[in-house]
Backbone atoms as SQL, in Angstrom:
CREATE TABLE atoms (id INTEGER PRIMARY KEY, chain TEXT, resi INTEGER, resn TEXT, atom TEXT, x REAL, y REAL, z REAL);
INSERT INTO atoms VALUES
  (1, 'A', 1, 'UNK', 'N', 9.950, 109.517, 25.770),
  (2, 'A', 1, 'UNK', 'CA', 9.858, 109.067, 27.131),
  (3, 'A', 1, 'UNK', 'C', 10.787, 107.809, 27.428),
  (4, 'A', 2, 'UNK', 'N', 11.781, 107.894, 28.449),
  (5, 'A', 2, 'UNK', 'CA', 12.636, 106.739, 28.680),
  (6, 'A', 2, 'UNK', 'C', 12.057, 105.637, 29.140),
  (7, 'A', 3, 'UNK', 'N', 12.471, 104.426, 28.874),
  (8, 'A', 3, 'UNK', 'CA', 12.013, 103.103, 29.379),
  (9, 'A', 3, 'UNK', 'C', 12.800, 102.715, 30.409),
  (10, 'A', 4, 'UNK', 'N', 12.069, 101.769, 31.250),
  (11, 'A', 4, 'UNK', 'CA', 12.706, 101.098, 32.359),
  (12, 'A', 4, 'UNK', 'C', 12.482, 99.691, 32.062),
  (13, 'A', 5, 'UNK', 'N', 13.496, 98.944, 31.865),
  (14, 'A', 5, 'UNK', 'CA', 13.387, 97.563, 31.570),
  (15, 'A', 5, 'UNK', 'C', 13.480, 96.690, 33.133),
  (16, 'A', 6, 'UNK', 'N', 12.540, 95.967, 33.300),
  (17, 'A', 6, 'UNK', 'CA', 12.508, 95.249, 34.516),
  (18, 'A', 6, 'UNK', 'C', 12.944, 93.926, 34.328),
  (19, 'A', 7, 'UNK', 'N', 13.913, 93.427, 34.784),
  (20, 'A', 7, 'UNK', 'CA', 14.394, 92.143, 34.718),
  (21, 'A', 7, 'UNK', 'C', 13.457, 90.949, 35.348),
  (22, 'A', 8, 'UNK', 'N', 13.197, 89.649, 35.006),
  (23, 'A', 8, 'UNK', 'CA', 12.217, 88.763, 35.438),
  (24, 'A', 8, 'UNK', 'C', 12.721, 88.798, 36.944),
  (25, 'A', 9, 'UNK', 'N', 11.462, 88.771, 37.673),
  (26, 'A', 9, 'UNK', 'CA', 11.359, 88.315, 39.184),
  (27, 'A', 9, 'UNK', 'C', 10.531, 87.626, 39.562),
  (28, 'A', 10, 'UNK', 'N', 10.670, 86.493, 40.106),
  (29, 'A', 10, 'UNK', 'CA', 9.551, 85.130, 40.354),
  (30, 'A', 10, 'UNK', 'C', 8.263, 86.088, 41.133),
  (31, 'A', 11, 'UNK', 'N', 8.724, 86.822, 42.083),
  (32, 'A', 11, 'UNK', 'CA', 7.720, 87.311, 42.902),
  (33, 'A', 11, 'UNK', 'C', 7.007, 88.593, 42.448),
  (34, 'A', 12, 'UNK', 'N', 7.911, 89.556, 42.040),
  (35, 'A', 12, 'UNK', 'CA', 7.062, 90.926, 41.674),
  (36, 'A', 12, 'UNK', 'C', 6.965, 91.075, 40.241),
  (37, 'A', 13, 'UNK', 'N', 7.604, 90.269, 39.109),
  (38, 'A', 13, 'UNK', 'CA', 7.575, 90.772, 37.957),
  (39, 'A', 13, 'UNK', 'C', 8.121, 89.394, 37.170),
  (40, 'A', 14, 'UNK', 'N', 7.237, 88.405, 37.124),
  (41, 'A', 14, 'UNK', 'CA', 7.653, 86.808, 36.576),
  (42, 'A', 14, 'UNK', 'C', 8.104, 87.049, 35.379),
  (43, 'A', 15, 'UNK', 'N', 7.356, 87.644, 34.283),
  (44, 'A', 15, 'UNK', 'CA', 7.813, 87.835, 32.859),
  (45, 'A', 15, 'UNK', 'C', 8.748, 88.788, 32.633),
  (46, 'A', 16, 'UNK', 'N', 9.138, 89.552, 33.539),
  (47, 'A', 16, 'UNK', 'CA', 9.878, 90.804, 33.216),
  (48, 'A', 16, 'UNK', 'C', 8.876, 92.008, 32.545),
  (49, 'A', 17, 'UNK', 'N', 9.431, 93.148, 32.501),
  (50, 'A', 17, 'UNK', 'CA', 8.417, 94.026, 32.052),
  (51, 'A', 17, 'UNK', 'C', 9.369, 95.389, 31.430),
  (52, 'A', 18, 'UNK', 'N', 8.558, 96.106, 30.639),
  (53, 'A', 18, 'UNK', 'CA', 9.128, 97.289, 29.983),
  (54, 'A', 18, 'UNK', 'C', 8.272, 98.567, 30.306),
  (55, 'A', 19, 'UNK', 'N', 8.401, 99.641, 31.011),
  (56, 'A', 19, 'UNK', 'CA', 7.521, 100.714, 31.398),
  (57, 'A', 19, 'UNK', 'C', 8.289, 101.799, 30.884),
  (58, 'A', 20, 'UNK', 'N', 7.356, 102.940, 30.400),
  (59, 'A', 20, 'UNK', 'CA', 7.587, 104.127, 30.091),
  (60, 'A', 20, 'UNK', 'C', 7.540, 105.036, 31.441),
  (61, 'A', 21, 'UNK', 'N', 8.766, 105.869, 31.826),
  (62, 'A', 21, 'UNK', 'CA', 8.817, 106.511, 32.937),
  (63, 'A', 21, 'UNK', 'C', 9.065, 108.003, 32.507),
  (64, 'A', 22, 'UNK', 'N', 8.313, 108.827, 32.858),
  (65, 'A', 22, 'UNK', 'CA', 8.555, 110.550, 32.637),
  (66, 'A', 22, 'UNK', 'C', 10.235, 110.842, 33.350),
  (67, 'A', 23, 'UNK', 'N', 11.046, 111.385, 32.625),
  (68, 'A', 23, 'UNK', 'CA', 12.183, 112.023, 33.229),
  (69, 'A', 23, 'UNK', 'C', 11.607, 112.788, 34.359),
  (70, 'A', 24, 'UNK', 'N', 12.493, 112.807, 35.672),
  (71, 'A', 24, 'UNK', 'CA', 12.101, 113.464, 36.872),
  (72, 'A', 24, 'UNK', 'C', 11.179, 112.544, 37.891),
  (73, 'A', 25, 'UNK', 'N', 10.503, 111.292, 37.355),
  (74, 'A', 25, 'UNK', 'CA', 9.637, 110.656, 38.252),
  (75, 'A', 25, 'UNK', 'C', 10.695, 109.623, 38.895),
  (76, 'A', 26, 'UNK', 'N', 10.157, 109.367, 40.250),
  (77, 'A', 26, 'UNK', 'CA', 10.741, 108.524, 41.037),
  (78, 'A', 26, 'UNK', 'C', 10.655, 107.125, 40.558),
  (79, 'A', 27, 'UNK', 'N', 11.493, 106.271, 40.725),
  (80, 'A', 27, 'UNK', 'CA', 11.080, 104.802, 40.034),
  (81, 'A', 27, 'UNK', 'C', 10.170, 104.149, 41.084),
  (82, 'A', 28, 'UNK', 'N', 10.141, 104.114, 42.290),
  (83, 'A', 28, 'UNK', 'CA', 9.329, 103.330, 42.737),
  (84, 'A', 28, 'UNK', 'C', 7.807, 103.656, 42.649),
  (85, 'A', 29, 'UNK', 'N', 7.631, 104.848, 42.604),
  (86, 'A', 29, 'UNK', 'CA', 6.365, 105.456, 42.431),
  (87, 'A', 29, 'UNK', 'C', 5.685, 104.844, 40.958),
  (88, 'A', 30, 'UNK', 'N', 6.552, 104.995, 40.159),
  (89, 'A', 30, 'UNK', 'CA', 6.470, 104.543, 38.478),
  (90, 'A', 30, 'UNK', 'C', 6.048, 103.273, 38.563),
  (91, 'A', 31, 'UNK', 'N', 7.040, 102.226, 39.206),
  (92, 'A', 31, 'UNK', 'CA', 6.890, 100.902, 39.086),
  (93, 'A', 31, 'UNK', 'C', 5.393, 100.319, 39.651),
  (94, 'A', 32, 'UNK', 'N', 5.138, 101.036, 40.878),
  (95, 'A', 32, 'UNK', 'CA', 3.890, 100.567, 41.533),
  (96, 'A', 32, 'UNK', 'C', 2.843, 100.971, 40.799),
  (97, 'A', 33, 'UNK', 'N', 2.875, 102.360, 40.054),
  (98, 'A', 33, 'UNK', 'CA', 1.654, 102.832, 39.146),
  (99, 'A', 33, 'UNK', 'C', 1.631, 101.887, 38.207),
  (100, 'A', 34, 'UNK', 'N', 2.545, 101.223, 37.496),
  (101, 'A', 34, 'UNK', 'CA', 2.614, 100.511, 36.405),
  (102, 'A', 34, 'UNK', 'C', 2.055, 98.839, 36.961),
  (103, 'A', 35, 'UNK', 'N', 1.943, 98.533, 38.188),
  (104, 'A', 35, 'UNK', 'CA', 1.306, 97.464, 38.559),
  (105, 'A', 35, 'UNK', 'C', 2.378, 96.385, 39.200),
  (106, 'A', 36, 'UNK', 'N', 3.632, 97.111, 39.149),
  (107, 'A', 36, 'UNK', 'CA', 4.754, 96.194, 39.677),
  (108, 'A', 36, 'UNK', 'C', 4.782, 96.577, 41.138),
  (109, 'A', 37, 'UNK', 'N', 4.240, 95.640, 41.938),
  (110, 'A', 37, 'UNK', 'CA', 4.123, 96.105, 43.429),
  (111, 'A', 37, 'UNK', 'C', 5.531, 95.970, 44.087),
  (112, 'A', 38, 'UNK', 'N', 6.257, 96.815, 43.877),
  (113, 'A', 38, 'UNK', 'CA', 7.610, 96.901, 44.565),
  (114, 'A', 38, 'UNK', 'C', 7.406, 97.341, 46.197),
  (115, 'A', 39, 'UNK', 'N', 8.144, 96.291, 46.979),
  (116, 'A', 39, 'UNK', 'CA', 7.995, 96.651, 48.267),
  (117, 'A', 39, 'UNK', 'C', 8.441, 97.948, 48.777),
  (118, 'A', 40, 'UNK', 'N', 7.750, 98.798, 49.582),
  (119, 'A', 40, 'UNK', 'CA', 8.223, 99.948, 50.135),
  (120, 'A', 40, 'UNK', 'C', 7.578, 100.214, 51.509),
  (121, 'A', 41, 'UNK', 'N', 8.044, 99.639, 52.574),
  (122, 'A', 41, 'UNK', 'CA', 7.654, 99.543, 53.954),
  (123, 'A', 41, 'UNK', 'C', 7.542, 100.700, 54.465),
  (124, 'A', 42, 'UNK', 'N', 8.510, 101.775, 54.076),
  (125, 'A', 42, 'UNK', 'CA', 8.274, 103.059, 54.826),
  (126, 'A', 42, 'UNK', 'C', 7.517, 104.220, 53.958),
  (127, 'A', 43, 'UNK', 'N', 7.015, 103.789, 53.113),
  (128, 'A', 43, 'UNK', 'CA', 5.973, 104.580, 52.227),
  (129, 'A', 43, 'UNK', 'C', 6.762, 105.709, 51.521),
  (130, 'A', 44, 'UNK', 'N', 8.021, 105.214, 50.924),
  (131, 'A', 44, 'UNK', 'CA', 8.773, 106.106, 49.900),
  (132, 'A', 44, 'UNK', 'C', 9.748, 107.155, 50.861),
  (133, 'A', 45, 'UNK', 'N', 9.978, 106.966, 52.040),
  (134, 'A', 45, 'UNK', 'CA', 10.431, 107.988, 53.018),
  (135, 'A', 45, 'UNK', 'C', 12.117, 107.716, 53.214),
  (136, 'A', 46, 'UNK', 'N', 12.671, 106.812, 52.511),
  (137, 'A', 46, 'UNK', 'CA', 13.976, 106.529, 52.680),
  (138, 'A', 46, 'UNK', 'C', 14.405, 106.134, 54.055),
  (139, 'A', 47, 'UNK', 'N', 13.597, 105.497, 54.644),
  (140, 'A', 47, 'UNK', 'CA', 13.653, 105.146, 56.062),
  (141, 'A', 47, 'UNK', 'C', 13.918, 103.375, 56.043),
  (142, 'A', 48, 'UNK', 'N', 13.992, 102.741, 55.088),
  (143, 'A', 48, 'UNK', 'CA', 14.346, 101.247, 54.986),
  (144, 'A', 48, 'UNK', 'C', 14.899, 100.978, 53.825),
  (145, 'A', 49, 'UNK', 'N', 15.106, 99.930, 53.718),
  (146, 'A', 49, 'UNK', 'CA', 15.871, 99.406, 52.192),
  (147, 'A', 49, 'UNK', 'C', 14.986, 98.493, 51.341),
  (148, 'A', 50, 'UNK', 'N', 13.774, 98.307, 51.704),
  (149, 'A', 50, 'UNK', 'CA', 12.942, 97.387, 51.201),
  (150, 'A', 50, 'UNK', 'C', 12.708, 97.499, 49.573),
  (151, 'A', 51, 'UNK', 'N', 12.839, 98.908, 49.298),
  (152, 'A', 51, 'UNK', 'CA', 12.607, 99.084, 47.788),
  (153, 'A', 51, 'UNK', 'C', 14.161, 99.067, 47.011),
  (154, 'A', 52, 'UNK', 'N', 14.930, 98.318, 47.505),
  (155, 'A', 52, 'UNK', 'CA', 16.323, 98.049, 46.941),
  (156, 'A', 52, 'UNK', 'C', 16.175, 97.435, 45.677),
  (157, 'A', 53, 'UNK', 'N', 16.968, 98.219, 44.705),
  (158, 'A', 53, 'UNK', 'CA', 17.040, 97.733, 43.190),
  (159, 'A', 53, 'UNK', 'C', 18.385, 97.801, 42.686),
  (160, 'A', 54, 'UNK', 'N', 18.617, 97.038, 41.649),
  (161, 'A', 54, 'UNK', 'CA', 20.074, 97.133, 41.330),
  (162, 'A', 54, 'UNK', 'C', 19.941, 97.577, 39.757),
  (163, 'A', 55, 'UNK', 'N', 20.853, 98.497, 39.452),
  (164, 'A', 55, 'UNK', 'CA', 20.748, 99.166, 38.091),
  (165, 'A', 55, 'UNK', 'C', 21.651, 98.634, 37.120),
  (166, 'A', 56, 'UNK', 'N', 21.311, 97.686, 36.249),
  (167, 'A', 56, 'UNK', 'CA', 22.096, 96.897, 35.632),
  (168, 'A', 56, 'UNK', 'C', 22.611, 97.453, 34.390),
  (169, 'A', 57, 'UNK', 'N', 21.903, 98.576, 33.758),
  (170, 'A', 57, 'UNK', 'CA', 22.348, 99.253, 32.748),
  (171, 'A', 57, 'UNK', 'C', 21.590, 100.797, 32.746),
  (172, 'A', 58, 'UNK', 'N', 22.345, 101.939, 32.427),
  (173, 'A', 58, 'UNK', 'CA', 21.928, 103.270, 32.666),
  (174, 'A', 58, 'UNK', 'C', 22.300, 103.872, 34.150),
  (175, 'A', 59, 'UNK', 'N', 23.171, 103.191, 35.081),
  (176, 'A', 59, 'UNK', 'CA', 23.287, 103.813, 36.155),
  (177, 'A', 59, 'UNK', 'C', 23.568, 105.343, 36.207),
  (178, 'A', 60, 'UNK', 'N', 24.435, 105.761, 35.231),
  (179, 'A', 60, 'UNK', 'CA', 25.192, 106.868, 35.423),
  (180, 'A', 60, 'UNK', 'C', 23.964, 107.946, 34.906),
  (181, 'A', 61, 'UNK', 'N', 22.884, 107.707, 34.325),
  (182, 'A', 61, 'UNK', 'CA', 22.100, 108.756, 33.700),
  (183, 'A', 61, 'UNK', 'C', 21.122, 109.047, 34.973),
  (184, 'A', 62, 'UNK', 'N', 21.201, 108.627, 35.972),
  (185, 'A', 62, 'UNK', 'CA', 20.181, 108.461, 37.201),
  (186, 'A', 62, 'UNK', 'C', 20.810, 109.923, 38.207),
  (187, 'A', 63, 'UNK', 'N', 20.052, 110.371, 38.777),
  (188, 'A', 63, 'UNK', 'CA', 20.487, 111.332, 40.246),
  (189, 'A', 63, 'UNK', 'C', 21.478, 110.916, 41.042),
  (190, 'A', 64, 'UNK', 'N', 22.223, 111.640, 41.416),
  (191, 'A', 64, 'UNK', 'CA', 23.210, 111.173, 42.403),
  (192, 'A', 64, 'UNK', 'C', 22.514, 110.486, 43.987),
  (193, 'A', 65, 'UNK', 'N', 22.937, 109.456, 44.451),
  (194, 'A', 65, 'UNK', 'CA', 22.414, 109.227, 45.565),
  (195, 'A', 65, 'UNK', 'C', 22.977, 110.282, 46.703),
  (196, 'A', 66, 'UNK', 'N', 22.009, 110.474, 47.920),
  (197, 'A', 66, 'UNK', 'CA', 22.364, 111.335, 49.069),
  (198, 'A', 66, 'UNK', 'C', 22.881, 110.445, 49.970),
  (199, 'A', 67, 'UNK', 'N', 23.516, 111.091, 51.093),
  (200, 'A', 67, 'UNK', 'CA', 24.051, 110.277, 52.229),
  (201, 'A', 67, 'UNK', 'C', 23.103, 109.412, 52.908),
  (202, 'A', 68, 'UNK', 'N', 21.990, 109.894, 53.117),
  (203, 'A', 68, 'UNK', 'CA', 20.717, 109.362, 53.710),
  (204, 'A', 68, 'UNK', 'C', 20.478, 107.702, 52.669),
  (205, 'A', 69, 'UNK', 'N', 20.451, 108.067, 51.496),
  (206, 'A', 69, 'UNK', 'CA', 20.238, 106.740, 50.576),
  (207, 'A', 69, 'UNK', 'C', 21.508, 105.644, 51.095),
  (208, 'A', 70, 'UNK', 'N', 22.576, 106.436, 50.933),
  (209, 'A', 70, 'UNK', 'CA', 23.770, 105.617, 51.180),
  (210, 'A', 70, 'UNK', 'C', 23.841, 104.768, 52.502),
  (211, 'A', 71, 'UNK', 'N', 23.235, 105.309, 53.494),
  (212, 'A', 71, 'UNK', 'CA', 23.036, 104.913, 55.043),
  (213, 'A', 71, 'UNK', 'C', 21.951, 103.659, 54.879),
  (214, 'A', 72, 'UNK', 'N', 20.974, 103.876, 54.120),
  (215, 'A', 72, 'UNK', 'CA', 20.337, 102.718, 54.014),
  (216, 'A', 72, 'UNK', 'C', 20.441, 101.655, 53.250),
  (217, 'A', 73, 'UNK', 'N', 21.359, 101.834, 52.357),
  (218, 'A', 73, 'UNK', 'CA', 21.777, 100.724, 51.289),
  (219, 'A', 73, 'UNK', 'C', 22.736, 99.909, 52.264),
  (220, 'A', 74, 'UNK', 'N', 23.256, 100.478, 53.184),
  (221, 'A', 74, 'UNK', 'CA', 24.165, 99.773, 53.873),
  (222, 'A', 74, 'UNK', 'C', 23.529, 98.486, 54.589),
  (223, 'A', 75, 'UNK', 'N', 22.109, 98.532, 54.685),
  (224, 'A', 75, 'UNK', 'CA', 21.191, 97.801, 55.284),
  (225, 'A', 75, 'UNK', 'C', 20.423, 96.771, 54.395),
  (226, 'A', 76, 'UNK', 'N', 20.521, 97.074, 52.962),
  (227, 'A', 76, 'UNK', 'CA', 19.972, 96.450, 51.946),
  (228, 'A', 76, 'UNK', 'C', 20.617, 95.010, 51.848),
  (229, 'A', 77, 'UNK', 'N', 19.580, 93.929, 51.838),
  (230, 'A', 77, 'UNK', 'CA', 20.174, 92.410, 51.448),
  (231, 'A', 77, 'UNK', 'C', 21.026, 92.417, 50.034),
  (232, 'A', 78, 'UNK', 'N', 22.094, 92.190, 50.029),
  (233, 'A', 78, 'UNK', 'CA', 22.709, 92.106, 48.649),
  (234, 'A', 78, 'UNK', 'C', 23.108, 93.270, 48.039),
  (235, 'A', 79, 'UNK', 'N', 23.078, 94.421, 48.700),
  (236, 'A', 79, 'UNK', 'CA', 23.856, 95.462, 48.107),
  (237, 'A', 79, 'UNK', 'C', 25.066, 95.559, 47.580),
  (238, 'A', 80, 'UNK', 'N', 25.197, 96.087, 46.175),
  (239, 'A', 80, 'UNK', 'CA', 26.402, 96.195, 45.559),
  (240, 'A', 80, 'UNK', 'C', 26.720, 97.621, 44.957),
  (241, 'A', 81, 'UNK', 'N', 27.625, 97.807, 44.032),
  (242, 'A', 81, 'UNK', 'CA', 28.070, 99.189, 43.705),
  (243, 'A', 81, 'UNK', 'C', 26.800, 99.883, 42.683),
  (244, 'A', 82, 'UNK', 'N', 25.940, 99.097, 42.187),
  (245, 'A', 82, 'UNK', 'CA', 25.011, 99.215, 41.608),
  (246, 'A', 82, 'UNK', 'C', 23.545, 99.584, 42.239),
  (247, 'A', 83, 'UNK', 'N', 23.426, 99.259, 43.631),
  (248, 'A', 83, 'UNK', 'CA', 22.357, 99.288, 44.114),
  (249, 'A', 83, 'UNK', 'C', 21.759, 100.597, 44.418),
  (250, 'A', 84, 'UNK', 'N', 20.377, 100.750, 44.380),
  (251, 'A', 84, 'UNK', 'CA', 19.824, 102.145, 44.638),
  (252, 'A', 84, 'UNK', 'C', 18.691, 101.900, 45.359),
  (253, 'A', 85, 'UNK', 'N', 18.042, 103.017, 46.046),
  (254, 'A', 85, 'UNK', 'CA', 16.657, 102.761, 46.539),
  (255, 'A', 85, 'UNK', 'C', 15.973, 103.197, 45.556),
  (256, 'A', 86, 'UNK', 'N', 14.968, 102.587, 45.222),
  (257, 'A', 86, 'UNK', 'CA', 13.836, 103.025, 43.973),
  (258, 'A', 86, 'UNK', 'C', 13.165, 104.305, 44.594),
  (259, 'A', 87, 'UNK', 'N', 13.134, 104.617, 45.912),
  (260, 'A', 87, 'UNK', 'CA', 12.338, 105.586, 46.325),
  (261, 'A', 87, 'UNK', 'C', 12.843, 106.699, 46.163),
  (262, 'A', 88, 'UNK', 'N', 14.279, 106.604, 46.226),
  (263, 'A', 88, 'UNK', 'CA', 14.894, 107.950, 46.158),
  (264, 'A', 88, 'UNK', 'C', 15.634, 108.222, 44.563),
  (265, 'A', 89, 'UNK', 'N', 15.337, 107.396, 43.551),
  (266, 'A', 89, 'UNK', 'CA', 15.791, 107.318, 42.465),
  (267, 'A', 89, 'UNK', 'C', 14.903, 107.866, 41.414),
  (268, 'A', 90, 'UNK', 'N', 15.454, 108.966, 40.704),
  (269, 'A', 90, 'UNK', 'CA', 14.806, 109.918, 39.720),
  (270, 'A', 90, 'UNK', 'C', 15.130, 109.273, 38.633),
  (271, 'A', 91, 'UNK', 'N', 14.262, 109.294, 37.625),
  (272, 'A', 91, 'UNK', 'CA', 14.387, 108.769, 36.309),
  (273, 'A', 91, 'UNK', 'C', 15.160, 109.883, 35.454),
  (274, 'A', 92, 'UNK', 'N', 16.308, 109.587, 34.698),
  (275, 'A', 92, 'UNK', 'CA', 17.015, 110.553, 33.950),
  (276, 'A', 92, 'UNK', 'C', 16.379, 110.320, 32.523),
  (277, 'A', 93, 'UNK', 'N', 17.421, 110.904, 31.501),
  (278, 'A', 93, 'UNK', 'CA', 16.613, 111.163, 29.956),
  (279, 'A', 93, 'UNK', 'C', 16.985, 109.780, 29.257),
  (280, 'A', 94, 'UNK', 'N', 17.880, 108.715, 29.948),
  (281, 'A', 94, 'UNK', 'CA', 18.329, 107.512, 29.059),
  (282, 'A', 94, 'UNK', 'C', 17.446, 106.281, 29.729),
  (283, 'A', 95, 'UNK', 'N', 17.316, 105.283, 28.863),
  (284, 'A', 95, 'UNK', 'CA', 16.704, 104.032, 29.164),
  (285, 'A', 95, 'UNK', 'C', 17.742, 103.311, 30.481),
  (286, 'A', 96, 'UNK', 'N', 17.010, 102.582, 31.138),
  (287, 'A', 96, 'UNK', 'CA', 17.725, 101.949, 32.356),
  (288, 'A', 96, 'UNK', 'C', 17.162, 100.351, 32.216),
  (289, 'A', 97, 'UNK', 'N', 17.980, 99.524, 32.678),
  (290, 'A', 97, 'UNK', 'CA', 17.390, 98.104, 33.079),
  (291, 'A', 97, 'UNK', 'C', 17.727, 97.869, 34.585),
  (292, 'A', 98, 'UNK', 'N', 16.968, 97.495, 35.430),
  (293, 'A', 98, 'UNK', 'CA', 17.042, 97.198, 36.734),
  (294, 'A', 98, 'UNK', 'C', 16.675, 95.621, 36.862),
  (295, 'A', 99, 'UNK', 'N', 17.070, 95.339, 38.237),
  (296, 'A', 99, 'UNK', 'CA', 16.965, 94.075, 38.856),
  (297, 'A', 99, 'UNK', 'C', 16.316, 94.154, 40.291),
  (298, 'A', 100, 'UNK', 'N', 15.015, 93.603, 40.347),
  (299, 'A', 100, 'UNK', 'CA', 14.349, 93.572, 41.812),
  (300, 'A', 100, 'UNK', 'C', 15.049, 92.364, 42.351),
  (301, 'A', 101, 'UNK', 'N', 15.847, 92.677, 43.579),
  (302, 'A', 101, 'UNK', 'CA', 16.498, 91.333, 44.214),
  (303, 'A', 101, 'UNK', 'C', 15.489, 90.421, 44.572),
  (304, 'A', 102, 'UNK', 'N', 15.792, 89.119, 44.688),
  (305, 'A', 102, 'UNK', 'CA', 14.934, 88.333, 45.093),
  (306, 'A', 102, 'UNK', 'C', 14.308, 88.323, 46.554),
  (307, 'A', 103, 'UNK', 'N', 15.162, 88.913, 47.509),
  (308, 'A', 103, 'UNK', 'CA', 14.849, 89.282, 48.796),
  (309, 'A', 103, 'UNK', 'C', 15.316, 90.334, 49.131),
  (310, 'A', 104, 'UNK', 'N', 14.297, 91.204, 50.294),
  (311, 'A', 104, 'UNK', 'CA', 14.582, 92.514, 50.606),
  (312, 'A', 104, 'UNK', 'C', 15.158, 92.525, 52.113),
  (313, 'A', 105, 'UNK', 'N', 15.346, 93.635, 52.618),
  (314, 'A', 105, 'UNK', 'CA', 15.950, 93.753, 53.937),
  (315, 'A', 105, 'UNK', 'C', 15.285, 92.968, 55.030),
  (316, 'A', 106, 'UNK', 'N', 13.778, 92.807, 55.005),
  (317, 'A', 106, 'UNK', 'CA', 13.030, 92.181, 55.928),
  (318, 'A', 106, 'UNK', 'C', 12.802, 90.850, 55.514),
  (319, 'A', 107, 'UNK', 'N', 12.921, 90.275, 54.227),
  (320, 'A', 107, 'UNK', 'CA', 12.675, 89.230, 53.662),
  (321, 'A', 107, 'UNK', 'C', 11.130, 88.633, 53.664),
  (322, 'A', 108, 'UNK', 'N', 10.471, 89.862, 53.732),
  (323, 'A', 108, 'UNK', 'CA', 9.048, 89.547, 53.700),
  (324, 'A', 108, 'UNK', 'C', 8.466, 90.648, 52.359),
  (325, 'A', 109, 'UNK', 'N', 7.709, 89.896, 51.893),
  (326, 'A', 109, 'UNK', 'CA', 7.239, 90.728, 50.630),
  (327, 'A', 109, 'UNK', 'C', 5.558, 91.489, 51.065),
  (328, 'A', 110, 'UNK', 'N', 5.677, 92.700, 51.025),
  (329, 'A', 110, 'UNK', 'CA', 4.407, 93.319, 51.286),
  (330, 'A', 110, 'UNK', 'C', 3.721, 93.541, 49.807),
  (331, 'A', 111, 'UNK', 'N', 2.310, 93.493, 49.829),
  (332, 'A', 111, 'UNK', 'CA', 1.577, 93.654, 48.573),
  (333, 'A', 111, 'UNK', 'C', 0.644, 94.605, 48.834);
């Protein structure tokens, strides 16, 4: 099973982590199931940008973003070419490394 390596984030994952995620699973749900409380103000409906992640390794192994995701990423704080919304990102067959940005769109962390 592929591994998602989460880089340390003082709020959501202070020590960093590595979790197994089944191919075809959405990253946001897998992180939350593993106890990493990634913000998700819209309940995974691609209607906000609070679950913004940056894929540092393995970006090309993930599903292609759809237009709706790109539209929301325009609102993501600190968005870059490797940005994705975890609620729309489907795990591929390769390991990936992600960063959870320090701040999200609302600058509020929901737990």
